[in-house]
C-alpha positions, 0 to 999 in steps of 0.5 A: 867755360869759353874757348882755351886760350892759345899760349903764345911764342916764348911763354908756349916754348917755355911751357913745353920745355917745362912738360918735357923735363917733368915727363917721365915719358915721351910726349907727342906732338899731339899731346903738346898741341892739346895742352897749349891749344895749337896745332901740332904743325906749330909744336913741330916749329917750336920743338925745332926752335928749342933744339936750335937753342941746343936743348936735348930734345929728341923725337923718338917714336914714342913722342918727344924726350927731353934727354937728361943724363943723370947718375943712373943714365947710360953713360958709355956709348959705342957703335955697332954694325949689325945685319938681319931681315925685318923679321928679326928686328924684334929680336935683335932689339929685345936681346940688346935691351935685356942685356941692359943697353939703351939703344939710341939709334939706327943709321944706314948709309943710303946710296942717294942720301947718304948717312940717314939716322933715325932716333930708336930710344929703347932700354926695355922691351915695353919700349921696343913693343911700343917701337915696333907697333908704332912702325906696323901701325903707320906702315913705315919701312925700317931704315935697314930694308933700305940696305938689304938688313945692314945697319949701325946702332948707337948703344949705351950703357953704364959699363964697358962689360954690359956693352961687350956682353951685348956685342957677344950675345949679338955675335952668337945671335948672328946679328952682329957684323965683324970686322 
């Protein structure tokens, strides 16, 4: 057989959207590029256009994810303030996911750039492990390293009690900043 045909424009974006909606796991830009026979940079542009059309696509450390809220998904959110060393990041994230929360993001207030937010989207130890491996493999810095360990997380769960228990555990571990 010959060379695989490129999927063009709107047809490609519809195909990407279908792949994301059907996938139970995040898909990387490289995976999507291979499936559509275009470059990863074209995929980045496509994702940007889909987001501009208000498609709920999230770029996570594991790849792109179509964020669908369903009956079993966390529905109550809370923003918490934390502080710890980079070495305690995995402990902090594991503590939260072990209590049944989705850690949606990390936010910091940067002296030059203002508020910076990065998607995390971890809800179990395997996802935490993959997130931390991605940080190490890419030699990326944690956002909290820019602020002496001070950062915010948006956490989500199916009940207020779950969020309260998570906060209590973070406080006991010394990770929570209290007013």
